[in-house]
A tleap script that builds the chain and sets N, CA, C and O, in Angstrom:
source leaprc.protein.ff14SB
mol = sequence {
  NMET GLN ALA ALA LEU THR GLU ALA LEU GLY
  GLU SER ALA ALA VAL SER LYS SER THR MET
  SER ARG VAL CYS GLU ASP ILE ALA ALA GLN
  PHE GLU GLU VAL GLY ARG ARG ARG LEU ASP
  GLU VAL ALA LEU ASP ASP LEU PHE LEU ASP
  GLY SER HIE PHE LYS TYR HIE GLN GLY ALA
  ALA ALA GLU PRO VAL LEU ALA ALA TRP GLY
  ILE ASP THR ASP GLY LYS PRO VAL PHE VAL
  ARG LEU GLU ALA ALA SER SER GLU SER GLY
  ASP ALA TRP GLY GLY PHE CYS ALA ASP SER
  ALA SER ALA GLY TRP PRO VAL ARG CCYS
}
set mol.1.N position { 217.473 90.092 204.902 }
set mol.1.CA position { 217.587 89.745 206.293 }
set mol.1.C position { 218.522 88.546 206.477 }
set mol.1.O position { 219.360 88.529 207.379 }
set mol.2.N position { 218.364 87.553 205.614 }
set mol.2.CA position { 219.207 86.365 205.729 }
set mol.2.C position { 220.679 86.740 205.582 }
set mol.2.O position { 221.522 86.247 206.331 }
set mol.3.N position { 220.992 87.609 204.622 }
set mol.3.CA position { 222.379 88.024 204.418 }
set mol.3.C position { 222.915 88.743 205.654 }
set mol.3.O position { 224.070 88.546 206.031 }
set mol.4.N position { 222.087 89.576 206.288 }
set mol.4.CA position { 222.513 90.290 207.494 }
set mol.4.C position { 222.764 89.314 208.641 }
set mol.4.O position { 223.743 89.456 209.374 }
set mol.5.N position { 221.884 88.323 208.800 }
set mol.5.CA position { 222.089 87.318 209.849 }
set mol.5.C position { 223.364 86.524 209.617 }
set mol.5.O position { 224.142 86.295 210.543 }
set mol.6.N position { 223.570 86.109 208.381 }
set mol.6.CA position { 224.770 85.331 208.052 }
set mol.6.C position { 226.028 86.153 208.301 }
set mol.6.O position { 227.014 85.648 208.839 }
set mol.7.N position { 225.986 87.421 207.908 }
set mol.7.CA position { 227.151 88.292 208.122 }
set mol.7.C position { 227.426 88.488 209.607 }
set mol.7.O position { 228.579 88.466 210.037 }
set mol.8.N position { 226.371 88.678 210.385 }
set mol.8.CA position { 226.544 88.943 211.814 }
set mol.8.C position { 226.847 87.690 212.624 }
set mol.8.O position { 227.641 87.741 213.563 }
set mol.9.N position { 226.212 86.542 212.268 }
set mol.9.CA position { 226.306 85.362 213.111 }
set mol.9.C position { 226.971 84.154 212.457 }
set mol.9.O position { 227.185 83.131 213.109 }
set mol.10.N position { 227.300 84.271 211.169 }
set mol.10.CA position { 227.943 83.162 210.475 }
set mol.10.C position { 226.938 82.281 209.761 }
set mol.10.O position { 225.726 82.478 209.856 }
set mol.11.N position { 227.473 81.302 209.043 }
set mol.11.CA position { 226.643 80.411 208.218 }
set mol.11.C position { 225.620 79.622 209.027 }
set mol.11.O position { 224.589 79.218 208.490 }
set mol.12.N position { 225.892 79.397 210.306 }
set mol.12.CA position { 224.968 78.611 211.132 }
set mol.12.C position { 223.685 79.372 211.461 }
set mol.12.O position { 222.782 78.818 212.088 }
set mol.13.N position { 223.597 80.612 211.051 }
set mol.13.CA position { 222.425 81.429 211.351 }
set mol.13.C position { 221.337 81.296 210.293 }
set mol.13.O position { 220.460 82.154 210.199 }
set mol.14.N position { 221.383 80.246 209.505 }
set mol.14.CA position { 220.411 80.055 208.436 }
set mol.14.C position { 218.991 79.965 209.001 }
set mol.14.O position { 218.737 79.277 209.989 }
set mol.15.N position { 218.081 80.677 208.348 }
set mol.15.CA position { 216.677 80.695 208.736 }
set mol.15.C position { 215.861 80.488 207.471 }
set mol.15.O position { 216.202 81.023 206.416 }
set mol.16.N position { 214.794 79.723 207.568 }
set mol.16.CA position { 213.971 79.464 206.384 }
set mol.16.C position { 213.277 80.743 205.924 }
set mol.16.O position { 213.086 81.678 206.702 }
set mol.17.N position { 212.905 80.766 204.649 }
set mol.17.CA position { 212.210 81.930 204.097 }
set mol.17.C position { 210.880 82.157 204.803 }
set mol.17.O position { 210.490 83.303 205.029 }
set mol.18.N position { 210.176 81.079 205.155 }
set mol.18.CA position { 208.881 81.241 205.833 }
set mol.18.C position { 209.066 81.827 207.237 }
set mol.18.O position { 208.266 82.656 207.671 }
set mol.19.N position { 210.107 81.402 207.943 }
set mol.19.CA position { 210.384 81.969 209.267 }
set mol.19.C position { 210.755 83.442 209.145 }
set mol.19.O position { 210.280 84.275 209.917 }
set mol.20.N position { 211.602 83.759 208.177 }
set mol.20.CA position { 212.009 85.150 207.981 }
set mol.20.C position { 210.798 86.012 207.623 }
set mol.20.O position { 210.670 87.135 208.110 }
set mol.21.N position { 209.921 85.495 206.784 }
set mol.21.CA position { 208.719 86.217 206.402 }
set mol.21.C position { 207.837 86.482 207.614 }
set mol.21.O position { 207.308 87.581 207.775 }
set mol.22.N position { 207.682 85.474 208.464 }
set mol.22.CA position { 206.859 85.618 209.668 }
set mol.22.C position { 207.465 86.655 210.616 }
set mol.22.O position { 206.741 87.470 211.188 }
set mol.23.N position { 208.780 86.628 210.785 }
set mol.23.CA position { 209.453 87.602 211.648 }
set mol.23.C position { 209.241 89.025 211.107 }
set mol.23.O position { 208.933 89.943 211.868 }
set mol.24.N position { 209.406 89.196 209.805 }
set mol.24.CA position { 209.225 90.520 209.194 }
set mol.24.C position { 207.784 91.001 209.338 }
set mol.24.O position { 207.553 92.184 209.591 }
set mol.25.N position { 206.820 90.109 209.181 }
set mol.25.CA position { 205.412 90.473 209.357 }
set mol.25.C position { 205.137 90.905 210.793 }
set mol.25.O position { 204.417 91.876 211.022 }
set mol.26.N position { 205.709 90.188 211.763 }
set mol.26.CA position { 205.532 90.543 213.173 }
set mol.26.C position { 206.128 91.915 213.479 }
set mol.26.O position { 205.517 92.721 214.182 }
set mol.27.N position { 207.310 92.174 212.955 }
set mol.27.CA position { 207.953 93.473 213.171 }
set mol.27.C position { 207.116 94.582 212.545 }
set mol.27.O position { 206.925 95.631 213.161 }
set mol.28.N position { 206.616 94.368 211.340 }
set mol.28.CA position { 205.785 95.377 210.670 }
set mol.28.C position { 204.508 95.641 211.468 }
set mol.28.O position { 204.086 96.792 211.589 }
set mol.29.N position { 203.894 94.602 212.008 }
set mol.29.CA position { 202.671 94.768 212.804 }
set mol.29.C position { 202.954 95.573 214.073 }
set mol.29.O position { 202.172 96.451 214.437 }
set mol.30.N position { 204.067 95.277 214.744 }
set mol.30.CA position { 204.427 96.023 215.949 }
set mol.30.C position { 204.716 97.486 215.619 }
set mol.30.O position { 204.324 98.383 216.365 }
set mol.31.N position { 205.397 97.724 214.508 }
set mol.31.CA position { 205.707 99.088 214.072 }
set mol.31.C position { 204.411 99.865 213.814 }
set mol.31.O position { 204.281 101.015 214.233 }
set mol.32.N position { 203.464 99.241 213.131 }
set mol.32.CA position { 202.188 99.905 212.849 }
set mol.32.C position { 201.402 100.175 214.123 }
set mol.32.O position { 200.759 101.218 214.244 }
set mol.33.N position { 201.445 99.251 215.071 }
set mol.33.CA position { 200.737 99.423 216.340 }
set mol.33.C position { 201.275 100.643 217.102 }
set mol.33.O position { 200.505 101.453 217.617 }
set mol.34.N position { 202.579 100.758 217.163 }
set mol.34.CA position { 203.183 101.914 217.834 }
set mol.34.C position { 202.807 103.199 217.102 }
set mol.34.O position { 202.551 104.223 217.736 }
set mol.35.N position { 202.774 103.150 215.781 }
set mol.35.CA position { 202.416 104.321 214.988 }
set mol.35.C position { 200.987 104.785 215.182 }
set mol.35.O position { 200.686 105.960 214.969 }
set mol.36.N position { 200.096 103.881 215.583 }
set mol.36.CA position { 198.687 104.237 215.808 }
set mol.36.C position { 198.417 104.694 217.238 }
set mol.36.O position { 197.329 105.185 217.538 }
set mol.37.N position { 199.393 104.535 218.111 }
set mol.37.CA position { 199.212 104.890 219.513 }
set mol.37.C position { 198.943 106.384 219.657 }
set mol.37.O position { 199.573 107.199 218.983 }
set mol.38.N position { 198.009 106.741 220.533 }
set mol.38.CA position { 197.721 108.143 220.811 }
set mol.38.C position { 198.856 108.717 221.655 }
set mol.38.O position { 199.179 108.192 222.720 }
set mol.39.N position { 199.448 109.787 221.170 }
set mol.39.CA position { 200.585 110.375 221.881 }
set mol.39.C position { 200.149 111.285 223.022 }
set mol.39.O position { 200.953 111.617 223.893 }
set mol.40.N position { 198.868 111.694 223.023 }
set mol.40.CA position { 198.424 112.544 224.128 }
set mol.40.C position { 198.249 111.751 225.421 }
set mol.40.O position { 197.955 112.328 226.468 }
set mol.41.N position { 198.427 110.436 225.352 }
set mol.41.CA position { 198.373 109.598 226.545 }
set mol.41.C position { 199.747 109.415 227.182 }
set mol.41.O position { 199.875 108.726 228.194 }
set mol.42.N position { 200.769 110.025 226.597 }
set mol.42.CA position { 202.135 109.912 227.087 }
set mol.42.C position { 202.539 111.239 227.721 }
set mol.42.O position { 202.554 112.271 227.050 }
set mol.43.N position { 202.864 111.216 229.009 }
set mol.43.CA position { 203.292 112.434 229.711 }
set mol.43.C position { 204.818 112.435 229.786 }
set mol.43.O position { 205.416 111.588 230.448 }
set mol.44.N position { 205.440 113.397 229.097 }
set mol.44.CA position { 206.897 113.458 229.036 }
set mol.44.C position { 207.442 114.666 229.766 }
set mol.44.O position { 206.855 115.747 229.724 }
set mol.45.N position { 208.574 114.478 230.437 }
set mol.45.CA position { 209.328 115.601 230.987 }
set mol.45.C position { 210.330 116.109 229.954 }
set mol.45.O position { 210.596 117.309 229.884 }
set mol.46.N position { 210.886 115.201 229.150 }
set mol.46.CA position { 211.872 115.556 228.133 }
set mol.46.C position { 211.537 114.838 226.839 }
set mol.46.O position { 211.041 113.711 226.843 }
set mol.47.N position { 211.818 115.514 225.726 }
set mol.47.CA position { 211.603 114.944 224.399 }
set mol.47.C position { 212.872 115.117 223.590 }
set mol.47.O position { 213.465 116.196 223.585 }
set mol.48.N position { 213.297 114.059 222.900 }
set mol.48.CA position { 214.496 114.092 222.072 }
set mol.48.C position { 214.133 113.723 220.644 }
set mol.48.O position { 213.382 112.774 220.417 }
set mol.49.N position { 214.657 114.463 219.688 }
set mol.49.CA position { 214.468 114.185 218.268 }
set mol.49.C position { 215.829 113.927 217.653 }
set mol.49.O position { 216.794 114.631 217.950 }
set mol.50.N position { 215.910 112.913 216.791 }
set mol.50.CA position { 217.186 112.606 216.159 }
set mol.50.C position { 216.928 111.890 214.843 }
set mol.50.O position { 215.901 111.234 214.668 }
set mol.51.N position { 217.850 112.021 213.942 }
set mol.51.CA position { 217.783 111.316 212.675 }
set mol.51.C position { 219.015 110.444 212.511 }
set mol.51.O position { 220.110 110.816 212.931 }
set mol.52.N position { 218.833 109.295 211.906 }
set mol.52.CA position { 219.924 108.385 211.603 }
set mol.52.C position { 219.737 107.878 210.181 }
set mol.52.O position { 218.643 107.959 209.623 }
set mol.53.N position { 220.796 107.362 209.605 }
set mol.53.CA position { 220.721 106.809 208.252 }
set mol.53.C position { 220.971 105.304 208.305 }
set mol.53.O position { 221.910 104.843 208.953 }
set mol.54.N position { 220.117 104.544 207.613 }
set mol.54.CA position { 220.204 103.093 207.596 }
set mol.54.C position { 220.133 102.581 206.170 }
set mol.54.O position { 219.437 103.141 205.323 }
set mol.55.N position { 220.872 101.502 205.920 }
set mol.55.CA position { 220.783 100.821 204.630 }
set mol.55.C position { 219.687 99.762 204.748 }
set mol.55.O position { 219.789 98.842 205.560 }
set mol.56.N position { 218.654 99.897 203.946 }
set mol.56.CA position { 217.556 98.937 203.966 }
set mol.56.C position { 217.855 97.719 203.104 }
set mol.56.O position { 217.342 96.630 203.361 }
set mol.57.N position { 218.684 97.903 202.081 }
set mol.57.CA position { 218.996 96.818 201.155 }
set mol.57.C position { 220.490 96.808 200.880 }
set mol.57.O position { 221.128 97.859 200.814 }
set mol.58.N position { 221.038 95.621 200.720 }
set mol.58.CA position { 222.456 95.478 200.441 }
set mol.58.C position { 222.792 96.220 199.140 }
set mol.58.O position { 222.109 96.056 198.129 }
set mol.59.N position { 223.831 97.018 199.179 }
set mol.59.CA position { 224.264 97.767 198.010 }
set mol.59.C position { 223.529 99.073 197.789 }
set mol.59.O position { 223.901 99.843 196.904 }
set mol.60.N position { 222.493 99.342 198.572 }
set mol.60.CA position { 221.727 100.586 198.427 }
set mol.60.C position { 222.333 101.677 199.302 }
set mol.60.O position { 223.053 101.399 200.261 }
set mol.61.N position { 222.029 102.909 198.956 }
set mol.61.CA position { 222.480 104.035 199.771 }
set mol.61.C position { 221.693 104.062 201.087 }
set mol.61.O position { 220.547 103.614 201.145 }
set mol.62.N position { 222.314 104.585 202.124 }
set mol.62.CA position { 221.631 104.721 203.411 }
set mol.62.C position { 220.523 105.764 203.288 }
set mol.62.O position { 220.677 106.779 202.609 }
set mol.63.N position { 219.409 105.492 203.957 }
set mol.63.CA position { 218.254 106.394 203.923 }
set mol.63.C position { 217.954 106.893 205.331 }
set mol.63.O position { 218.174 106.168 206.301 }
set mol.64.N position { 217.450 108.133 205.457 }
set mol.64.CA position { 217.207 108.698 206.781 }
set mol.64.C position { 215.959 108.140 207.460 }
set mol.64.O position { 214.955 107.827 206.821 }
set mol.65.N position { 216.068 108.030 208.771 }
set mol.65.CA position { 214.953 107.668 209.632 }
set mol.65.C position { 214.911 108.707 210.742 }
set mol.65.O position { 215.925 108.974 211.387 }
set mol.66.N position { 213.734 109.296 210.965 }
set mol.66.CA position { 213.553 110.291 212.014 }
set mol.66.C position { 212.957 109.602 213.234 }
set mol.66.O position { 212.070 108.758 213.107 }
set mol.67.N position { 213.443 109.963 214.408 }
set mol.67.CA position { 213.001 109.295 215.633 }
set mol.67.C position { 212.735 110.306 216.733 }
set mol.67.O position { 213.375 111.355 216.809 }
set mol.68.N position { 211.777 109.966 217.585 }
set mol.68.CA position { 211.479 110.761 218.775 }
set mol.68.C position { 211.362 109.810 219.957 }
set mol.68.O position { 210.720 108.764 219.860 }
set mol.69.N position { 211.972 110.169 221.051 }
set mol.69.CA position { 211.847 109.423 222.286 }
set mol.69.C position { 211.935 110.418 223.422 }
set mol.69.O position { 212.365 111.555 223.231 }
set mol.70.N position { 211.528 109.992 224.597 }
set mol.70.CA position { 211.527 110.914 225.718 }
set mol.70.C position { 211.695 110.207 227.045 }
set mol.70.O position { 211.878 108.992 227.123 }
set mol.71.N position { 211.626 111.015 228.076 }
set mol.71.CA position { 211.643 110.541 229.456 }
set mol.71.C position { 210.298 110.935 230.051 }
set mol.71.O position { 209.929 112.109 230.057 }
set mol.72.N position { 209.561 109.929 230.556 }
set mol.72.CA position { 208.234 110.233 231.094 }
set mol.72.C position { 208.347 110.824 232.492 }
set mol.72.O position { 209.443 110.955 233.036 }
set mol.73.N position { 207.199 111.178 233.069 }
set mol.73.CA position { 207.184 111.846 234.368 }
set mol.73.C position { 207.625 110.933 235.511 }
set mol.73.O position { 207.854 111.399 236.627 }
set mol.74.N position { 207.745 109.624 235.231 }
set mol.74.CA position { 208.280 108.686 236.227 }
set mol.74.C position { 209.769 108.443 236.028 }
set mol.74.O position { 210.365 107.636 236.741 }
set mol.75.N position { 210.381 109.140 235.055 }
set mol.75.CA position { 211.805 108.990 234.791 }
set mol.75.C position { 212.152 107.821 233.895 }
set mol.75.O position { 213.324 107.462 233.786 }
set mol.76.N position { 211.158 107.211 233.243 }
set mol.76.CA position { 211.403 106.053 232.388 }
set mol.76.C position { 211.512 106.480 230.928 }
set mol.76.O position { 210.791 107.373 230.485 }
set mol.77.N position { 212.424 105.836 230.172 }
set mol.77.CA position { 212.522 106.154 228.748 }
set mol.77.C position { 211.280 105.644 228.010 }
set mol.77.O position { 210.750 104.577 228.321 }
set mol.78.N position { 210.829 106.429 227.026 }
set mol.78.CA position { 209.642 106.081 226.247 }
set mol.78.C position { 209.953 106.269 224.771 }
set mol.78.O position { 210.348 107.356 224.348 }
set mol.79.N position { 209.773 105.209 223.986 }
set mol.79.CA position { 209.863 105.345 222.539 }
set mol.79.C position { 208.587 106.044 222.094 }
set mol.79.O position { 207.488 105.614 222.445 }
set mol.80.N position { 208.725 107.127 221.318 }
set mol.80.CA position { 207.561 107.903 220.924 }
set mol.80.C position { 207.185 107.643 219.473 }
set mol.80.O position { 206.037 107.308 219.182 }
set mol.81.N position { 208.120 107.791 218.575 }
set mol.81.CA position { 207.757 107.719 217.160 }
set mol.81.C position { 208.982 107.468 216.296 }
set mol.81.O position { 210.093 107.856 216.655 }
set mol.82.N position { 208.777 106.819 215.157 }
set mol.82.CA position { 209.823 106.526 214.191 }
set mol.82.C position { 209.202 106.651 212.811 }
set mol.82.O position { 208.084 106.190 212.579 }
set mol.83.N position { 209.933 107.279 211.894 }
set mol.83.CA position { 209.389 107.463 210.543 }
set mol.83.C position { 210.517 107.505 209.518 }
set mol.83.O position { 211.510 108.209 209.699 }
set mol.84.N position { 210.351 106.748 208.449 }
set mol.84.CA position { 211.292 106.833 207.332 }
set mol.84.C position { 211.063 108.177 206.648 }
set mol.84.O position { 209.927 108.645 206.564 }
set mol.85.N position { 212.125 108.794 206.164 }
set mol.85.CA position { 212.016 110.112 205.536 }
set mol.85.C position { 212.873 110.151 204.277 }
set mol.85.O position { 213.689 109.262 204.036 }
set mol.86.N position { 212.673 111.189 203.486 }
set mol.86.CA position { 213.480 111.345 202.280 }
set mol.86.C position { 214.764 112.116 202.573 }
set mol.86.O position { 215.719 112.064 201.797 }
set mol.87.N position { 214.780 112.837 203.706 }
set mol.87.CA position { 215.957 113.599 204.110 }
set mol.87.C position { 215.810 113.990 205.574 }
set mol.87.O position { 214.803 113.678 206.210 }
set mol.88.N position { 216.810 114.667 206.099 }
set mol.88.CA position { 216.734 115.236 207.448 }
set mol.88.C position { 216.539 116.750 207.360 }
set mol.88.O position { 216.996 117.493 208.229 }
set mol.89.N position { 215.872 117.191 206.329 }
set mol.89.CA position { 215.664 118.621 206.098 }
set mol.89.C position { 214.642 119.202 207.078 }
set mol.89.O position { 213.945 118.470 207.781 }
set mol.90.N position { 214.572 120.511 207.105 }
set mol.90.CA position { 213.563 121.191 207.914 }
set mol.90.C position { 212.154 120.784 207.500 }
set mol.90.O position { 211.273 120.636 208.347 }
set mol.91.N position { 211.941 120.602 206.192 }
set mol.91.CA position { 210.624 120.172 205.709 }
set mol.91.C position { 210.283 118.769 206.211 }
set mol.91.O position { 209.144 118.505 206.596 }
set mol.92.N position { 211.263 117.875 206.205 }
set mol.92.CA position { 211.021 116.508 206.684 }
set mol.92.C position { 210.667 116.519 208.163 }
set mol.92.O position { 209.730 115.842 208.587 }
set mol.93.N position { 211.417 117.287 208.951 }
set mol.93.CA position { 211.113 117.384 210.377 }
set mol.93.C position { 209.773 118.067 210.601 }
set mol.93.O position { 209.036 117.697 211.516 }
set mol.94.N position { 209.448 119.063 209.774 }
set mol.94.CA position { 208.146 119.723 209.889 }
set mol.94.C position { 207.010 118.740 209.649 }
set mol.94.O position { 206.012 118.752 210.369 }
set mol.95.N position { 207.159 117.887 208.636 }
set mol.95.CA position { 206.155 116.861 208.373 }
set mol.95.C position { 206.061 115.849 209.500 }
set mol.95.O position { 204.970 115.419 209.871 }
set mol.96.N position { 207.213 115.471 210.043 }
set mol.96.CA position { 207.251 114.536 211.169 }
set mol.96.C position { 206.477 115.116 212.352 }
set mol.96.O position { 205.674 114.426 212.980 }
set mol.97.N position { 206.728 116.381 212.643 }
set mol.97.CA position { 206.043 117.027 213.772 }
set mol.97.C position { 204.551 117.207 213.492 }
set mol.97.O position { 203.728 117.014 214.386 }
set mol.98.N position { 204.198 117.571 212.263 }
set mol.98.CA position { 202.783 117.736 211.908 }
set mol.98.C position { 202.037 116.410 212.024 }
set mol.98.O position { 200.924 116.366 212.547 }
set mol.99.N position { 202.656 115.322 211.535 }
set mol.99.CA position { 202.034 114.002 211.650 }
set mol.99.C position { 201.899 113.604 213.116 }
set mol.99.O position { 200.906 112.988 213.505 }
set mol.100.N position { 202.887 113.950 213.922 }
set mol.100.CA position { 202.848 113.633 215.347 }
set mol.100.C position { 201.741 114.411 216.028 }
set mol.100.O position { 201.039 113.872 216.884 }
set mol.101.N position { 201.573 115.691 215.654 }
set mol.101.CA position { 200.522 116.520 216.236 }
set mol.101.C position { 199.137 115.946 215.905 }
set mol.101.O position { 198.238 115.965 216.746 }
set mol.102.N position { 198.970 115.440 214.682 }
set mol.102.CA position { 197.674 114.867 214.312 }
set mol.102.C position { 197.396 113.570 215.063 }
set mol.102.O position { 196.248 113.134 215.150 }
set mol.103.N position { 198.442 112.955 215.605 }
set mol.103.CA position { 198.290 111.737 216.426 }
set mol.103.C position { 198.134 112.094 217.887 }
set mol.103.O position { 198.104 111.207 218.740 }
set mol.104.N position { 198.033 113.390 218.196 }
set mol.104.CA position { 197.818 113.806 219.589 }
set mol.104.C position { 199.069 114.188 220.333 }
set mol.104.O position { 199.043 114.308 221.558 }
set mol.105.N position { 200.192 114.386 219.611 }
set mol.105.CA position { 201.420 114.772 220.282 }
set mol.105.C position { 201.192 116.091 221.019 }
set mol.105.O position { 200.843 117.086 220.385 }
set mol.106.N position { 201.376 116.127 222.319 }
set mol.106.CA position { 201.095 117.333 223.093 }
set mol.106.C position { 202.206 118.367 223.052 }
set mol.106.O position { 202.140 119.363 223.772 }
set mol.107.N position { 203.222 118.158 222.231 }
set mol.107.CA position { 204.368 119.060 222.180 }
set mol.107.C position { 204.487 119.633 220.788 }
set mol.107.O position { 204.309 118.915 219.804 }
set mol.108.N position { 204.785 120.920 220.689 }
set mol.108.CA position { 205.054 121.529 219.392 }
set mol.108.C position { 206.548 121.530 219.160 }
set mol.108.O position { 207.323 121.819 220.072 }
set mol.109.N position { 206.961 121.206 217.938 }
set mol.109.CA position { 208.399 121.243 217.634 }
set mol.109.C position { 208.620 121.945 216.317 }
set mol.109.O position { 209.761 122.084 215.876 }
savepdb mol mol.pdb
quit
């Protein structure tokens, strides 16, 4: 994280290890909270699925992340789900959808 901040914002973007650790813990907690949310409480008019590749570590190969978001019945964008995957294969998407269904996702994909 420190290397990414320095690259993006310059040397003045230095952050202590304890601050960086706290930020990462907060992000992980928020990610887990969203992952535990019941999806049957979200009413969507549209659902979008997409995969992107991200480098988690400097020098490492990019890894796929599967994402779902939608537009609710009030016309507002809603983040639905995000999951790291081993690929963007049909099997990976099938697992993503199965996991979403077990969380109450009211849509079959």
